[in-house]
DSSP file (Angstrom, degrees, kcal/mol; ACC not computed):
  #  RESIDUE AA STRUCTURE BP1 BP2  ACC     N-H-->O    O-->H-N    N-H-->O    O-->H-N    TCO  KAPPA ALPHA  PHI   PSI    X-CA   Y-CA   Z-CA
    1    1 A M              0   0    0      0, 0.0     2,-0.5     0, 0.0     0, 0.0   0.000 360.0 360.0 360.0 132.5    0.0    0.0    0.0
    2    2 A T        -     0   0    0      1,-0.0     2,-0.5     0, 0.0    46,-0.0  -0.769 360.0-139.0 -91.6 129.2    1.4    3.4   -0.9
    3    3 A I        -     0   0    0     -2,-0.5     2,-0.3     1,-0.0    41,-0.0  -0.767  18.4-127.8 -89.4 127.1    1.0    6.1    1.7
    4    4 A E        -     0   0    0     -2,-0.5     2,-0.3     1,-0.1    -1,-0.0  -0.543  22.1-121.2 -74.1 132.9    0.0    9.5    0.4
    5    5 A K        +     0   0    0     -2,-0.3    -1,-0.1     1,-0.1    35,-0.0  -0.593  30.8 175.6 -80.7 135.7    2.2   12.4    1.5
    6    6 A H        +     0   0    0     -2,-0.3    -1,-0.1    31,-0.1     5,-0.1   0.167  28.1 137.3-122.0  15.3    0.4   15.1    3.4
    7    7 A D    >>  -     0   0    0      1,-0.1     4,-2.2    33,-0.1     3,-0.7  -0.253  66.7-110.5 -64.1 158.2    3.3   17.4    4.2
    8    8 A I  H 3> S+     0   0    0      1,-0.3     4,-2.4     2,-0.2    -1,-0.1   0.837 115.9  56.2 -60.7 -36.7    2.7   21.1    3.8
    9    9 A H  H 34 S+     0   0    0      1,-0.2    -1,-0.3     2,-0.2     6,-0.1   0.850 112.4  42.2 -66.6 -33.5    5.0   21.5    0.8
   10   10 A H  H <4 S+     0   0    0     -3,-0.7    -2,-0.2     1,-0.1    -1,-0.2   0.836 116.1  49.6 -79.1 -33.0    3.1   18.7   -1.1
   11   11 A E  H  < S+     0   0    0     -4,-2.2    -2,-0.2     1,-0.2    -3,-0.2   0.853 126.3  22.7 -73.1 -35.6   -0.3   20.1    0.0
   12   12 A F    ><  +     0   0    0     -4,-2.4     3,-1.7    -5,-0.2    -1,-0.2  -0.503  64.6 154.9-134.0  64.4    0.4   23.7   -1.0
   13   13 A P  G >  S+     0   0    0      0, 0.0     3,-1.2     0, 0.0    -1,-0.1   0.788  73.4  65.9 -64.9 -25.4    3.1   23.8   -3.6
   14   14 A E  G 3  S+     0   0    0      1,-0.3     3,-0.2    -3,-0.1     4,-0.1   0.665  98.7  53.7 -70.8 -14.5    1.8   27.2   -4.9
   15   15 A F  G <>  +     0   0    0     -3,-1.7     4,-2.9     1,-0.2    -1,-0.3  -0.019  68.1 126.6-106.6  29.5    2.7   28.8   -1.5
   16   16 A K  H <> S+     0   0    0     -3,-1.2     4,-2.1     1,-0.2    -1,-0.2   0.923  77.4  42.5 -53.9 -49.3    6.4   27.7   -1.5
   17   17 A D  H  > S+     0   0    0     -3,-0.2     4,-2.4     1,-0.2    -1,-0.2   0.880 114.2  50.4 -65.9 -39.8    7.6   31.2   -1.0
   18   18 A E  H  > S+     0   0    0      2,-0.2     4,-2.9     1,-0.2     5,-0.2   0.884 108.9  52.6 -66.8 -38.8    5.1   32.1    1.6
   19   19 A I  H  X S+     0   0    0     -4,-2.9     4,-2.5     2,-0.2    -2,-0.2   0.944 111.5  46.1 -59.1 -48.3    5.8   29.0    3.6
   20   20 A R  H  X S+     0   0    0     -4,-2.1     4,-1.7    -5,-0.2    -2,-0.2   0.921 115.4  46.6 -60.2 -46.0    9.5   29.8    3.6
   21   21 A D  H  X S+     0   0    0     -4,-2.4     4,-2.0     1,-0.2    -2,-0.2   0.915 114.2  45.9 -67.5 -44.0    8.9   33.4    4.6
   22   22 A L  H  X S+     0   0    0     -4,-2.9     4,-2.4     1,-0.2     8,-0.4   0.886 109.0  55.1 -66.8 -39.0    6.4   32.6    7.3
   23   23 A K  H  < S+     0   0    0     -4,-2.5    -1,-0.2    -5,-0.2    -2,-0.2   0.866 115.4  40.5 -61.3 -35.6    8.6   29.9    8.8
   24   24 A M  H  < S+     0   0    0     -4,-1.7    -2,-0.2    -5,-0.2    -1,-0.2   0.811 128.8  26.6 -81.9 -29.4   11.4   32.4    9.1
   25   25 A N  H  < S+     0   0    0     -4,-2.0     2,-0.5     1,-0.2    -2,-0.2   0.470 109.1  64.4-118.8  -2.9    9.5   35.4   10.3
   26   26 A N     X  -     0   0    0     -4,-2.4     4,-2.8    -5,-0.2     5,-0.2  -0.926  53.4-167.7-130.1 107.0    6.3   34.2   12.1
   27   27 A A  H  > S+     0   0    0     -2,-0.5     4,-2.3     2,-0.2     5,-0.1   0.869  90.6  52.3 -63.1 -38.3    6.9   32.2   15.3
   28   28 A H  H  > S+     0   0    0      2,-0.2     4,-2.4     1,-0.2    -1,-0.2   0.962 112.0  45.2 -60.8 -52.3    3.2   31.1   15.4
   29   29 A F  H  > S+     0   0    0      1,-0.2     4,-2.8     2,-0.2     5,-0.2   0.916 111.9  52.7 -58.1 -45.4    3.3   29.8   11.9
   30   30 A S  H  X S+     0   0    0     -4,-2.8     4,-2.4    -8,-0.4    -1,-0.2   0.904 110.2  47.8 -59.1 -41.8    6.6   28.1   12.5
   31   31 A R  H  X S+     0   0    0     -4,-2.3     4,-2.5     2,-0.2    -1,-0.2   0.903 112.9  47.7 -67.6 -40.5    5.2   26.3   15.6
   32   32 A L  H  X S+     0   0    0     -4,-2.4     4,-2.6     2,-0.2    -2,-0.2   0.887 111.2  51.8 -64.0 -39.9    2.1   25.2   13.7
   33   33 A F  H  X S+     0   0    0     -4,-2.8     4,-2.6     2,-0.2    -2,-0.2   0.923 112.2  46.0 -62.6 -45.9    4.3   24.0   10.8
   34   34 A K  H  X S+     0   0    0     -4,-2.4     4,-2.4    -5,-0.2     5,-0.2   0.925 113.1  48.8 -65.3 -44.4    6.4   21.9   13.2
   35   35 A E  H  X S+     0   0    0     -4,-2.5     4,-2.2     2,-0.2    -2,-0.2   0.897 112.5  48.9 -59.0 -43.2    3.4   20.5   15.0
   36   36 A Y  H  X S+     0   0    0     -4,-2.6     4,-3.0     2,-0.2     5,-0.2   0.933 110.7  50.5 -61.1 -49.2    1.8   19.6   11.7
   37   37 A H  H  X S+     0   0    0     -4,-2.6     4,-2.2     1,-0.2    -2,-0.2   0.899 112.5  46.3 -58.3 -44.2    5.0   17.9   10.5
   38   38 A E  H  X S+     0   0    0     -4,-2.4     4,-2.1     2,-0.2    -1,-0.2   0.903 114.2  47.7 -67.0 -40.5    5.4   15.8   13.7
   39   39 A L  H  X S+     0   0    0     -4,-2.2     4,-2.2     2,-0.2    -2,-0.2   0.898 111.8  49.9 -69.8 -40.0    1.7   14.8   13.6
   40   40 A D  H  X S+     0   0    0     -4,-3.0     4,-2.4     2,-0.2    -2,-0.2   0.894 109.5  52.4 -62.2 -40.8    1.9   13.9    9.9
   41   41 A H  H  X S+     0   0    0     -4,-2.2     4,-2.4    -5,-0.2    -2,-0.2   0.913 109.4  48.6 -62.7 -43.5    5.0   11.8   10.6
   42   42 A E  H  X S+     0   0    0     -4,-2.1     4,-1.9     2,-0.2    -2,-0.2   0.911 110.6  50.4 -64.3 -42.3    3.2    9.9   13.4
   43   43 A V  H  X S+     0   0    0     -4,-2.2     4,-2.9     2,-0.2     5,-0.2   0.928 111.3  49.7 -61.8 -44.7    0.1    9.2   11.2
   44   44 A I  H  X S+     0   0    0     -4,-2.4     4,-2.3     1,-0.2     6,-0.2   0.928 108.7  51.5 -61.7 -44.4    2.5    7.9    8.5
   45   45 A R  H  <>S+     0   0    0     -4,-2.4     5,-1.9     2,-0.2     6,-1.4   0.868 112.8  45.8 -60.4 -37.8    4.3    5.6   10.9
   46   46 A I  H ><5S+     0   0    0     -4,-1.9     3,-1.3     4,-0.2    -2,-0.2   0.942 113.1  49.6 -70.0 -48.7    0.9    4.2   12.1
   47   47 A E  H 3<5S+     0   0    0     -4,-2.9    -2,-0.2     1,-0.3    -1,-0.2   0.820 109.7  51.1 -61.1 -31.6   -0.3    3.8    8.5
   48   48 A E  T 3<5S-     0   0    0     -4,-2.3    -1,-0.3    -5,-0.2    -2,-0.2   0.552 117.2-114.8 -83.5  -6.8    2.9    2.0    7.5
   49   49 A G  T < 5S+     0   0    0     -3,-1.3    -3,-0.2    -4,-0.4    -2,-0.1   0.540  83.7 121.0  86.9   7.8    2.5   -0.4   10.5
   50   50 A V  S   <S+     0   0    0     -5,-1.9     2,-0.4    -6,-0.2    -4,-0.2   0.862  81.6  30.9 -68.7 -36.0    5.6    0.8   12.3
   51   51 A E  S    S-     0   0    0     -6,-1.4     2,-0.5    -9,-0.1    -2,-0.3  -0.938  78.4-144.1-122.7 145.3    3.4    1.8   15.3
   52   52 A N        +     0   0    0     -2,-0.4     2,-0.3    -3,-0.1    -6,-0.1  -0.925  30.6 150.0-111.2 133.9    0.2    0.1   16.4
   53   53 A T        -     0   0    0     -2,-0.5     2,-0.1    -7,-0.1    -2,-0.0  -0.923  49.6 -79.1-147.9 172.9   -2.7    2.0   17.8
   54   54 A A     >  -     0   0    0     -2,-0.3     4,-1.8     1,-0.1     3,-0.4  -0.467  41.2-119.5 -73.0 149.4   -6.4    1.9   18.1
   55   55 A D  H  > S+     0   0    0      1,-0.2     4,-2.3     2,-0.2     5,-0.2   0.867 112.8  56.4 -59.3 -39.0   -8.3    3.1   15.0
   56   56 A D  H  > S+     0   0    0      1,-0.2     4,-1.9     2,-0.2    -1,-0.2   0.828 104.6  52.6 -66.6 -30.2  -10.1    5.8   16.9
   57   57 A Y  H  > S+     0   0    0     -3,-0.4     4,-2.4     2,-0.2    -1,-0.2   0.916 109.1  49.3 -68.3 -42.2   -6.7    7.2   18.0
   58   58 A L  H  X S+     0   0    0     -4,-1.8     4,-2.3     1,-0.2    -2,-0.2   0.918 110.9  50.2 -61.5 -42.4   -5.5    7.4   14.4
   59   59 A E  H  X S+     0   0    0     -4,-2.3     4,-2.2     1,-0.2    -1,-0.2   0.881 108.6  52.7 -64.2 -36.6   -8.7    9.1   13.4
   60   60 A H  H  X S+     0   0    0     -4,-1.9     4,-2.3     2,-0.2    -2,-0.2   0.918 109.3  49.2 -60.1 -44.9   -8.2   11.6   16.2
   61   61 A L  H  X S+     0   0    0     -4,-2.4     4,-2.9     1,-0.2    -2,-0.2   0.907 110.7  50.5 -59.9 -43.7   -4.7   12.3   14.9
   62   62 A K  H  X S+     0   0    0     -4,-2.3     4,-2.2     2,-0.2    -2,-0.2   0.902 110.1  49.2 -64.7 -42.0   -6.1   12.8   11.3
   63   63 A V  H  X S+     0   0    0     -4,-2.2     4,-2.3     2,-0.2    -1,-0.2   0.926 112.3  48.9 -63.6 -44.6   -8.8   15.2   12.5
   64   64 A K  H  X S+     0   0    0     -4,-2.3     4,-2.3     1,-0.2    -2,-0.2   0.919 110.4  50.8 -61.7 -44.0   -6.1   17.2   14.4
   65   65 A R  H  X S+     0   0    0     -4,-2.9     4,-2.4     1,-0.2    -1,-0.2   0.892 109.6  51.0 -60.3 -39.2   -3.8   17.2   11.4
   66   66 A L  H  X S+     0   0    0     -4,-2.2     4,-2.3     2,-0.2    -1,-0.2   0.895 108.4  51.0 -65.7 -41.3   -6.7   18.5    9.2
   67   67 A R  H  X S+     0   0    0     -4,-2.3     4,-2.1     2,-0.2    -2,-0.2   0.909 112.0  47.4 -63.4 -41.4   -7.5   21.3   11.7
   68   68 A L  H  X S+     0   0    0     -4,-2.3     4,-2.8     2,-0.2     5,-0.2   0.921 110.3  52.6 -63.9 -42.6   -3.8   22.4   11.7
   69   69 A K  H  X S+     0   0    0     -4,-2.4     4,-2.6     1,-0.2    -2,-0.2   0.896 108.8  50.7 -61.7 -39.4   -3.7   22.2    7.9
   70   70 A D  H  X S+     0   0    0     -4,-2.3     4,-2.2     2,-0.2    -1,-0.2   0.919 111.8  46.7 -63.0 -44.4   -6.8   24.5    7.7
   71   71 A E  H  X S+     0   0    0     -4,-2.1     4,-1.9     2,-0.2    -2,-0.2   0.905 112.9  49.1 -67.3 -40.0   -5.2   27.0   10.0
   72   72 A I  H  X S+     0   0    0     -4,-2.8     4,-2.4     2,-0.2    -2,-0.2   0.910 110.8  50.9 -61.7 -44.5   -1.9   26.9    8.1
   73   73 A Y  H  X S+     0   0    0     -4,-2.6     4,-2.6    -5,-0.2     5,-0.2   0.902 107.9  52.0 -63.7 -40.6   -3.8   27.4    4.8
   74   74 A A  H  X S+     0   0    0     -4,-2.2     4,-2.4     1,-0.2    -1,-0.2   0.908 111.0  48.0 -59.6 -42.1   -5.6   30.4    6.2
   75   75 A M  H  X S+     0   0    0     -4,-1.9     4,-2.6     2,-0.2    -2,-0.2   0.886 111.5  50.2 -68.1 -37.5   -2.4   32.0    7.3
   76   76 A L  H  X S+     0   0    0     -4,-2.4     4,-2.5     2,-0.2    -2,-0.2   0.926 111.8  47.5 -66.8 -42.6   -0.8   31.3    3.9
   77   77 A K  H  X S+     0   0    0     -4,-2.6     4,-2.1     2,-0.2    -2,-0.2   0.926 113.5  48.2 -64.4 -43.6   -3.7   32.8    2.0
   78   78 A Q  H  X S+     0   0    0     -4,-2.4     4,-1.4    -5,-0.2    -2,-0.2   0.945 113.8  46.4 -62.5 -47.1   -3.7   35.9    4.3
   79   79 A H  H  X S+     0   0    0     -4,-2.6     4,-1.0     1,-0.2     3,-0.2   0.887 110.9  53.1 -62.6 -40.0    0.1   36.3    3.9
   80   80 A S  H  < S+     0   0    0     -4,-2.5     3,-0.5     1,-0.2    -1,-0.2   0.889 107.6  51.2 -61.4 -41.4   -0.2   35.9    0.1
   81   81 A A  H  < S+     0   0    0     -4,-2.1    -1,-0.2     1,-0.2    -2,-0.2   0.782 109.5  50.4 -67.7 -28.3   -2.8   38.6   -0.1
   82   82 A C  H  <        0   0    0     -4,-1.4    -1,-0.2    -3,-0.2    -2,-0.2   0.659 360.0 360.0 -85.3 -16.6   -0.7   41.1    1.9
   83   83 A V     <        0   0    0     -4,-1.0    -1,-0.2    -3,-0.5    -2,-0.2   0.463 360.0 360.0 -84.6 360.0    2.5   40.6   -0.2
């Protein structure tokens, strides 16, 4: 089974410059980006079978990842509109 990548750079390639700029200049964005990356890595490890968990825990992680992605996307759109 192929695991689909959900990292921010794959999800929002059109915001490459904004991602770089916000990571360097916005502590809140940088923290969200790091939290998303760590969460995505944990989800991938579970989906690959490296770690075993209950299905409801995996679903909880995916919902949390989605909420983070939504917040990151909103920040990217806002930053893009201001530049």
